[in-house]
C-alpha positions as CSV (number, residue, x, y, z in Angstrom):
1,M,9.8,-1.0,19.9
2,R,8.7,-2.9,23.0
3,S,5.0,-2.2,22.6
4,L,5.2,-3.5,19.0
5,K,6.5,-6.9,20.3
6,K,3.7,-7.1,22.9
7,L,1.1,-6.3,20.2
8,K,2.5,-9.1,18.0
9,E,2.4,-11.5,20.9
10,R,-1.3,-10.6,21.5
11,V,-2.0,-11.2,17.8
12,D,-0.2,-14.5,17.9
13,A,-2.3,-15.5,20.9
14,L,-5.4,-15.3,18.7
15,G,-4.4,-18.4,16.8
16,E,-3.8,-19.0,13.1
17,G,-5.8,-18.5,9.9
18,R,-9.2,-17.2,9.1
19,S,-10.6,-18.1,12.5
20,R,-8.8,-15.1,14.1
21,R,-11.2,-12.4,15.4
22,Y,-9.7,-9.0,16.0
23,S,-11.4,-6.7,18.5
24,D,-12.1,-3.1,17.4
25,T,-9.6,-2.0,20.0
26,M,-6.9,-4.3,18.6
27,K,-7.6,-3.1,15.0
28,V,-7.1,0.5,16.1
29,E,-3.8,-0.5,17.9
30,L,-2.6,-2.4,14.8
31,L,-3.5,0.5,12.5
32,D,-1.6,2.9,14.8
33,A,1.4,0.6,14.5
34,V,1.0,0.5,10.7
35,G,1.0,4.3,10.6
36,V,4.2,4.5,12.6
37,L,6.0,1.7,10.6
38,R,4.9,3.0,7.2
39,E,6.0,6.6,8.2
40,R,9.4,5.1,8.9
41,G,9.5,3.8,5.4
42,E,8.8,0.1,6.1
43,S,7.3,-1.9,3.3
44,W,3.9,-3.5,3.7
45,D,5.5,-6.9,3.8
46,R,7.8,-5.9,6.7
47,V,4.9,-4.3,8.5
48,A,2.9,-7.5,8.2
49,D,5.8,-9.6,9.5
50,A,6.4,-7.2,12.4
51,L,2.7,-7.4,13.4
52,G,1.9,-11.0,12.6
53,V,-1.1,-10.0,10.4
54,S,-1.4,-10.7,6.7
55,C,-0.3,-7.9,4.4
56,E,-3.6,-7.8,2.5
57,T,-5.6,-7.6,5.8
58,L,-3.5,-4.7,7.0
59,R,-3.7,-2.9,3.6
60,R,-7.5,-3.4,3.5
61,W,-8.0,-2.1,7.0
62,W,-5.7,0.9,6.3
63,H,-7.5,1.9,3.2
64,E,-11.0,1.4,4.7
65,S,-10.0,3.4,7.7
66,R,-9.1,6.3,5.4
67,G,-12.2,6.0,3.3
68,D,-10.2,4.7,0.3
69,R,-12.0,2.3,-1.9
70,G,-8.7,0.5,-2.7
71,T,-7.2,0.2,-6.1
72,R,-9.2,1.9,-8.8
73,L,-8.6,3.2,-12.3
74,V,-7.4,6.8,-12.5
75,P,-7.3,8.9,-15.7
76,V,-3.9,9.6,-17.2
77,Q,-2.9,11.5,-20.2
78,V,-0.1,10.4,-22.4
79,A,1.6,13.4,-24.1
80,H,3.4,12.7,-27.4
81,T,6.6,14.4,-28.1
82,S,8.4,15.0,-31.4
83,A,11.2,12.6,-30.3
84,G,9.7,9.6,-32.0
85,N,8.3,6.9,-29.6
86,V,9.2,8.8,-26.5
87,G,6.3,10.1,-24.3
88,V,5.4,11.7,-21.1
89,V,3.1,10.3,-18.4
90,V,1.4,12.8,-16.1
91,T,-0.8,11.4,-13.3
92,P,-3.8,13.3,-11.8
93,S,-1.7,14.0,-8.7
94,G,0.9,15.8,-10.9
95,M,3.7,13.2,-11.0
96,R,5.4,13.5,-14.4
97,V,7.5,10.8,-16.0
98,E,9.4,11.7,-19.2
99,G,11.5,9.8,-21.7
100,L,9.7,6.5,-21.8
101,D,9.2,4.4,-24.9
102,V,5.7,2.9,-25.5
103,A,6.6,-0.4,-23.8
104,A,7.9,1.3,-20.7
105,M,4.9,3.6,-20.5
106,A,2.6,0.5,-20.7
107,E,4.5,-1.1,-17.9
108,L,4.3,2.1,-15.8
109,L,0.6,2.4,-16.3
110,R,0.1,-1.3,-15.3
111,A,2.1,-0.6,-12.1
112,L,0.1,2.5,-11.3
113,A,-3.3,0.7,-11.8
């Protein structure tokens, strides 16, 4: 993507570190590029490398631009089954994970938090 290369060159021209100041226009362009790259299935790290902006900065801008408040606790219910220590995790969005033991459920819940 040629425009992506030019955008990264413009970012690089701003210098290094915390002293970088992004114009509102550049932020919009970067967020547009983030949307395209994430839609293609690129990881946040690959997107950050492609654009020359830190992963955390891009994620923060992305979530702020969508009204997200970032990572937050969400309620989950753990359903117990009659199969001993095997449970089911159902998220508020409806994702259902079955067949996990207690340790695996704890790990999953930490990853979702």
